[in-house]
Steps between C-alpha positions, in 0.01 A plus 500: 500500500785734578635456148160572347466814714839623379400440138177696550690785661741522201249433221560837328875441499456151348271633228765753402769231490286272277411792270867593458589139424229473236608832344863384497396173329304682229776756447770234469287311248465816295875550498552137395254555215635818341229486234238575761677823595577601146183389320422856404854578385508177299190616312622854432732533203563869556388808687518821297414825676289297742314306230541122525528280191382150583672190373182358346426812296864539399538140381177518298644795312835323460323200347320727254824682414678170439229395254542833321879457482457162333717190522829693489415714803619390844315516830746760627446721195125482556545573870719803431251636247213471749717645777582809295130546416388456861762741636411762240129466570542519879743792491280706270178408685652659809527826307147467360362458852693804627353713221155343518485423128302204369310372197126529547222315317444757225871529424530120501232480232684756290824306538333175396338673204840624384666165557230290332389742228645284220383166640220370273339316795398838643396678180156547351403449136651837411837402650460739797573403860179387672506537881195271534696214344780554753252499789341181368842337457605576859167378640532176303853441634379555855222244457688230306864493612652620826852457357426695183326772703802529731724533194275783381524669842879471482489651150298797628745544787796507260329764285418708810857467632647609168264800490590600855870472426461712189301762693758505778794535263317775310438687828869486585592609148263792529706623795821497300578855390803684371544853634657786305797491739548130427473582131765769535730257682446238229593758236817594690607137545474450124612845385786595735820370340867500586818432306767342718858392505559201725749240607398147598714256695318167454463257788632228269841668516541336844502117489235335719767271647668798668184607688439283805144475636434332835189310607432766762497767229252294298284456812506873566409572137204258523371678812527836326301368201246276673227543236736370236599189695179388671414142404233239567569178684674253268680170485825386340510154344733276309412193300631217288283396207476145370366508145331211324665546160580244236847349520729441203389135509132607498557717191682213327210262570246751365709559188521122447122467532434778247768370263321163477221664297750610237577146388183330629484250782340181621316499834377204704182601684280256695636200312462639151742666263443855370713625213527880485599625155781753447392865523608564139245248367200635691201640308254578782723733693242622752420146614865389510627805691206548738409139579764250385796705623288687757710813443509775761467746208191423292480514119416844360363474146620839379776631275775702663782727394864469598461751785262262681770232535753478787789727406770236550345258248297738281734493198528122500129417539367773271717385208405131530271328248157359576541166680843581648547449876741692728607416852489419776600848619456700818276808498346704780479219753400228252670227299348522151483308175367712212371399158422729206146391408444730203663785309313771312503862390273722710420870458576719798155662472169441322199706398167319471126548526237269641136437569438339841202262525421418865320194628339411831785434745765702315668795670347749257141389547245767592138500612396472135724200420286197415708293256653171607863426415398299193264772381769769548748288300245467217443878499875569494555256211218665302649846553844371396353365174336837426824691569711260295263557208511879544714641782355848436199377700710455818403834656129453424506174701637658821150511647556131580816579702507517882830695500356850530844658540640377169163550329556874531818453290334281232605189695871583467754399766794721413860369503536270802790284616516122537384466860236774485215267399349174630688193364251389232467851355876556526593173330268556204606857431875442545531159334288569190542758225375850426157481335405165658147476645399236752304409813658419837349430839616662825352539847327814371316325216559439130715752312460561127850634421655675204876560514564854371877524535819355651832675575865387523486119473782344706617153601315356799514159662271288713676302769414225744699466821524217751609658827572382852532744784833468677395391848675322786449127524351336806848389601625861482202626701564239767868594515413870548270401787779296661749785459263747668424256781867420563589870514215564744616215722862617486396844629410343834872473572662762280499866399274592208768681301770245572283202410394667175863570406592140578238378252576780253147640532431868430368693801275792403447775762174697506491804728227733632204276421189684628205340673258549211742406222420198287796473263839352587761591235589187306204302634203707386175517696581342836259645754543188716869576551425859604232389748739243652776762536267731694352240733593577861616141550754520216839578650811636330701208363199274447448347155217329314443325170238645262358366177567756227421486127724233349657375821577596860662778700666460839453841663670637812400807702818704552374823662194671647502874434270704721298793375678832553827635371699303245813322620834666429591219259185545290504879523864524394400449134366856487640652819863424418511701173316791667741509797800470267369795299470710815853404606642568154336844499660577837841376379484713184390809689774454761782490245384806302609843621456692171213748478453548126371264233824523300723438802294196610513363146877547488556346843286194419627464141152522351355740244274792587185484286212727403125442490242740361134586560446290812166540678354382830210312343740253342819513711728322255858601423622415154776241527437431868138385514217584738637693799217679686709600806780641284261695277300629798818619673616674182170689473544616861818700421518813284634544150882486502508326838642155577347235722689299755561129453168314451451126551282410203360175368804398294783694658613817676435823304607862510296737281543860382190674362610670178164645407153524647204557264175567685168380363310762304242691704141420395186713529306195618609166641164327468621261229775374732254487791283276282802274437553468875133416551504237226810340650332485843182349355700237314669387822166429668443176306849369578565629852173551686416136568860413592505787751170383655625140512823604672303691763249218556513255790536161331537174691583223254430148633504314169804293587328369816144459373540405134722217372 
């Protein structure tokens, strides 16, 4: 009982203890499950001026962008495109909200009317935009398809956003003015001119090897120029690539296989004997090349000129006779065996006219097409007979033709080259003679053709080629896999660089890989490697094997570079020349005591030179290049006066102003003020958004939320 009494007396204390224990348990579970704490952050791709972009919305837009980019576009390219669009929209929307500008219903209708004015779906019988048709179209979308209606809403939003951006930019442009004082200054910068005599001691006169630069000096320079040397977080890598490429033995085997078709061969397949005739004796080339030899390059039944042949063998093959075979030879990653199938004389261009008779199912059929293929052929043959009897009737028969474009030119197709027409039309007009009339069928219908002229007949050949792509054999592929595996295993006990040198493998370094990069030089699109390099668990010195196109890469992480200022080693590429230039300028100034241009020139064994009509608008000195500081300093002294020593872009200068010619006084500077205003307006399109973006608060979480 005493124990129970004590418990009752301390009940409040016990409740607090239990509550704290439960809270501690829940809190520790949350810390173990980081996703629970960061669920919101994991779903937010970015925060721009307080506006959150959710992962779901962002990825939907990325998917759409990737479809628009097509098969050659990468996921990262699509992501970057959407990112740029989202940032621009969010940054500018902040400004729209500050100014209280928006697109209201009436303006939206006007924008849609302008955008859709030429769309026949929204025009009446007179070809004029009909707002009722637009209203009906939107209502129908809303009732029938939620997806299509959402796409329409997105379309309206894009039109509204574009209109708001245009309005905003126009408002800013309207505030860009050029005052008369600015116009007067512009006139002076262009019109004030000086003639000078100068001496230049180039920095190149002092060898770089004589100017020592310490790491501490580079560090100090970086701190003085922080904007120039700020960098994102990055990683340094190195890798060895194991390529699955055909060996010399593989190439020899492929060449032997192709060569067998030259003389013919006997094959034993499933207990029976197949005799394959020599290539030279073949008549059905398409069947032999495409199916018997199963060539990697299929038969192309067209005549070609010498320029279409591989340069290394063009002379030999082009001058062969029909039936001759050449090869095997190596060309552009293939082993080939080529036969000249036919030789002829072909014009380089042809002029013809035609009547096109469509049939149901042909590409030129229209709503009025009713003839079957057989009926269209009969019509075409009848027209051909009429024209052959009297070709003056050709034009009068054009009413039968479905080619409305050529009908306007009496059916004439003016001088066209060999590959300009569909094969059937091309073959007839190039392989027959001027004046011939015939009927050919193409995917467009039946053509009644008259050849009107042919120019510059030249030798042409038709070739057939049996080709095998040069690829590694299974044995070679297996060997590459073993080599990669053995190297990976060896790294468990040895240094990456040393082990590579021992095996005579090439180590390729890749520095400053950024978190959102996708391309590794030499390996192409390798987003997986970048993600691995930025994982928190990946430590410096760790390595991993990756499948890459055509083989493997063993990749090692060599450095983690934090965001901030660039390292002295990386910065030295640009900092070192700049520091050397400063030191060289100081060295040159220190050794010169002369005070005139001629004396400096004499002391430094260089020539004094002259430059005429220099202005401040374009501060370029003839023979020395663009030197704004030198020119500005020269304008600051009077006529006949000499500047001190000036550290310019290319060397140390001393300048004497020989003559000053002021700009002519004008009664009115409005024309120059207008120039200033125009220049300001033109910078709005290029600089306004970038300035807003730089000032915006942007938190980019793509690397953490999007893979």
